[in-house]
C-alpha positions in Angstrom: 14.4 -41.9 -52.4 13.4 -45.5 -52.5 10.6 -46.1 -54.9 8.8 -49.0 -56.6 6.4 -49.2 -59.6 3.2 -51.2 -59.6 1.9 -51.3 -63.1 0.5 -54.3 -65.1 1.4 -52.8 -68.5 5.1 -53.4 -68.9 5.7 -50.7 -71.6 4.0 -48.2 -69.3 6.1 -49.3 -66.3 9.3 -49.0 -68.3 8.3 -45.6 -69.6 7.7 -44.4 -66.1 11.0 -45.9 -65.0 12.8 -43.8 -67.7 10.9 -40.7 -66.7 12.0 -41.1 -63.0 15.5 -41.8 -64.0 15.5 -38.4 -65.9 14.9 -36.7 -62.6 17.6 -38.8 -60.7 15.2 -41.3 -59.1 16.0 -45.0 -59.7 13.0 -47.5 -59.6 14.7 -50.9 -59.6 11.6 -52.9 -58.6 8.6 -53.1 -60.9 5.6 -55.3 -60.0 2.9 -56.2 -62.3 0.1 -57.9 -60.4 -1.6 -58.1 -57.0 -0.2 -61.5 -56.2 3.3 -60.4 -57.1 3.0 -57.2 -55.0 1.7 -59.1 -52.0 4.6 -61.5 -52.1 7.1 -58.7 -52.5 5.7 -56.6 -49.6 5.9 -59.6 -47.3 9.6 -60.1 -48.0 10.9 -56.5 -48.4 11.0 -53.2 -46.5 8.3 -50.8 -47.6 9.7 -48.1 -50.0 9.3 -44.4 -49.5 6.9 -44.0 -52.5 4.8 -46.4 -54.5 3.9 -45.3 -58.0 0.7 -47.3 -58.3 -1.8 -48.2 -61.1 -5.3 -49.2 -60.0 -6.3 -52.0 -62.5 -3.7 -54.7 -62.4 -3.6 -57.9 -64.4 -5.2 -60.0 -61.6 -7.5 -57.5 -59.9 -7.6 -54.0 -58.4 -4.6 -52.8 -56.4 -6.9 -52.1 -53.4 -6.6 -55.7 -52.6 -2.9 -55.1 -51.6 -4.0 -52.6 -49.0 -6.6 -54.9 -47.7 -4.1 -57.6 -47.0 -1.0 -55.5 -45.9 -0.7 -52.3 -43.8 1.3 -50.3 -46.4 3.6 -47.7 -44.8 4.6 -46.0 -48.0 3.4 -42.8 -49.6 1.4 -43.3 -52.8 1.4 -41.6 -56.2 -1.3 -43.0 -58.4 -0.8 -43.4 -62.1 -4.2 -44.1 -63.4 -7.1 -43.2 -65.7 -9.7 -44.0 -63.0 -13.0 -42.1 -62.8 -13.4 -38.6 -61.3 -14.7 -39.7 -57.9 -11.9 -42.1 -57.3 -9.4 -39.4 -58.3 -10.8 -37.0 -55.7 -10.7 -39.7 -53.0 -7.2 -40.8 -53.7 -5.9 -37.3 -53.6 -7.1 -36.9 -50.0 -5.0 -39.8 -49.0 -2.1 -39.9 -51.2 0.6 -37.6 -52.5 -1.1 -37.1 -55.9 -2.5 -38.9 -58.9 -1.1 -38.7 -62.4 -3.5 -39.2 -65.3 -2.2 -41.4 -68.1 -0.4 -40.7 -70.3 1.9 -39.2 -67.6 3.1 -35.7 -68.2 6.7 -34.9 -67.3 5.9 -31.7 -65.5 3.1 -33.4 -63.5 5.5 -36.2 -62.5 8.1 -33.6 -61.2 5.4 -31.7 -59.3 4.2 -34.9 -57.6 7.8 -35.9 -56.6 8.5 -32.4 -55.4 5.4 -32.5 -53.3 6.6 -35.6 -51.6 10.2 -34.3 -51.0 9.1 -31.0 -49.5 7.2 -32.7 -46.7 9.1 -32.4 -43.4 9.6 -36.0 -42.8 8.5 -39.4 -43.9 6.1 -39.7 -41.0 4.2 -36.6 -42.4 3.8 -38.3 -45.7 0.1 -39.0 -46.3 -0.6 -42.7 -46.1 -3.4 -44.6 -47.8 -6.4 -45.7 -45.6 -8.2 -48.3 -47.7 -11.4 -48.1 -45.7 -11.7 -44.3 -45.9 -11.2 -44.5 -49.6 -14.1 -47.0 -49.9 -16.3 -44.7 -48.0 -15.4 -41.8 -50.2 -16.0 -43.8 -53.3 -19.5 -44.7 -52.1 -20.3 -41.2 -50.9 -18.2 -38.8 -53.0 -17.2 -35.6 -51.2 -19.4 -32.5 -51.7 -17.5 -29.8 -53.5 -18.2 -26.8 -55.6 -17.6 -27.1 -59.4 -17.0 -24.4 -61.9 -20.3 -22.6 -62.8 -18.9 -20.2 -65.5 -15.9 -19.3 -67.5 -14.7 -15.8 -68.2 -13.2 -15.4 -71.7 -11.7 -12.5 -73.5 -13.4 -11.3 -76.6 -11.6 -8.4 -78.2 -11.5 -5.7 -75.5 -14.4 -7.3 -73.6 -14.7 -10.0 -71.0 -17.6 -12.5 -71.6 -19.1 -14.8 -69.0 -20.1 -18.3 -70.2 -22.3 -20.5 -68.0 -21.1 -24.2 -68.1 -24.7 -25.3 -68.9 -24.4 -23.4 -72.2 -21.3 -25.3 -73.3 -21.8 -28.3 -75.5 -18.2 -29.5 -75.5 -14.7 -28.5 -74.6 -11.9 -29.5 -76.9 -8.2 -29.1 -77.6 -6.8 -28.0 -80.9 -3.5 -26.5 -82.0 -2.3 -26.4 -78.3 -5.4 -24.4 -77.3 -8.5 -25.3 -75.3 -11.8 -24.2 -76.7 -15.4 -24.1 -75.4 -18.1 -24.6 -78.0 -21.5 -23.1 -76.9 -25.1 -23.8 -77.8 -24.9 -20.7 -79.8 -22.4 -22.2 -82.1 -19.5 -20.1 -80.9 -16.0 -21.1 -79.9 -14.1 -19.4 -77.1 -10.5 -19.9 -76.1 -10.1 -20.9 -72.5 -7.0 -20.3 -70.3 -7.0 -23.9 -69.0 -5.8 -27.2 -70.4 -8.1 -30.2 -70.5 -6.1 -31.9 -67.7 -6.5 -28.8 -65.5 -10.2 -29.0 -66.0 -10.3 -32.6 -64.5 -11.4 -31.3 -61.0 -13.2 -28.2 -62.2 -16.1 -29.7 -64.2 -19.2 -31.3 -62.7 -18.7 -35.0 -63.4 -22.5 -35.7 -63.7 -22.6 -33.0 -66.4 -19.3 -33.4 -68.4 -17.4 -36.5 -69.4 -14.0 -36.7 -71.0 -14.6 -39.0 -73.9 -11.0 -38.8 -75.2 -7.7 -36.9 -74.8 -9.2 -34.2 -76.9 -12.8 -33.8 -75.8 -15.2 -33.2 -72.9 -18.9 -33.4 -73.7 -22.0 -32.1 -72.0 -24.5 -34.8 -71.4 -27.4 -32.4 -72.3 -25.8 -31.7 -75.8 -25.7 -35.3 -76.9 -28.0 -35.8 -79.9 -27.0 -39.3 -81.0 -24.6 -42.1 -80.1 -23.4 -44.4 -82.9 -21.3 -47.6 -82.9 -17.9 -46.8 -84.4 -14.8 -48.8 -85.6 -12.6 -50.7 -83.1 -15.3 -50.9 -80.4 -15.5 -47.2 -80.1 -18.5 -44.8 -80.1 -19.2 -41.7 -82.1 -21.2 -38.9 -80.5 -23.3 -36.5 -82.4 -23.9 -33.2 -80.6 -26.7 -30.7 -81.1 -24.6 -28.0 -82.7 -20.9 -28.9 -82.8 -19.9 -30.4 -86.2 -16.3 -29.2 -86.8 -14.7 -32.6 -85.8 -15.7 -36.1 -85.2 -16.3 -36.7 -81.4 -15.2 -40.2 -80.7 -15.3 -42.0 -77.4 -11.9 -43.7 -76.9 -12.1 -47.5 -76.6 -10.7 -47.6 -73.1 -13.3 -45.0 -72.0 -16.4 -46.6 -73.5 -17.4 -48.7 -70.5 -17.1 -45.7 -68.1 -18.9 -43.5 -70.6 -21.8 -46.0 -70.7 -21.9 -46.0 -66.9 -21.9 -42.2 -66.9 -25.0 -42.1 -69.2 -27.1 -44.1 -66.7 
């Protein structure tokens, strides 16, 4: 399999290169900008698969597809917002949320290799993606969770959940009643299950419900601290790289 990596953060690119090598895939070419990528595609045959970040050092990687008719399949490696992830997944092999998980990487590669032929690989249509980003697709999101409480099964409506957090390898929902319930899903698995207007992933450990936010306070290193109506067990901090998107989500 002929693959390239387009990623502006060189440590991330090298880490992905090592992860691919561990599953017998060699990525000899690593590109770090829109300009560098355009020049490379003009001079080289298109690879089978592109591992592609969205935000590059000199712009968005969309610009590459505006200028060149890319023939390769695409696996995104990004931390982009929920609507974009849904859109990209329709037109690409998969997206991998940073930091990339080894099992997710293997699954994405296997998804590509099991396709009948290269011509059946899903290609990226930039114009369709733009339309989807402007008009996100309609879909059903999770309305409730079923959790086991002793010998009983309890139903929890998502509106009654203040936050969802990970702790000691478990995922918990904290409700407006002040109770914590163990869920059978990871935070990553919840990415496409939660209504994005209602829940936002503020960090690797927390999703918060917009209706549960009591106060937002400036915190160290350009971060934000969130005070929820009832949850007080841990500090809920908006990661620095998510602050901009979080502020946009609040509007």
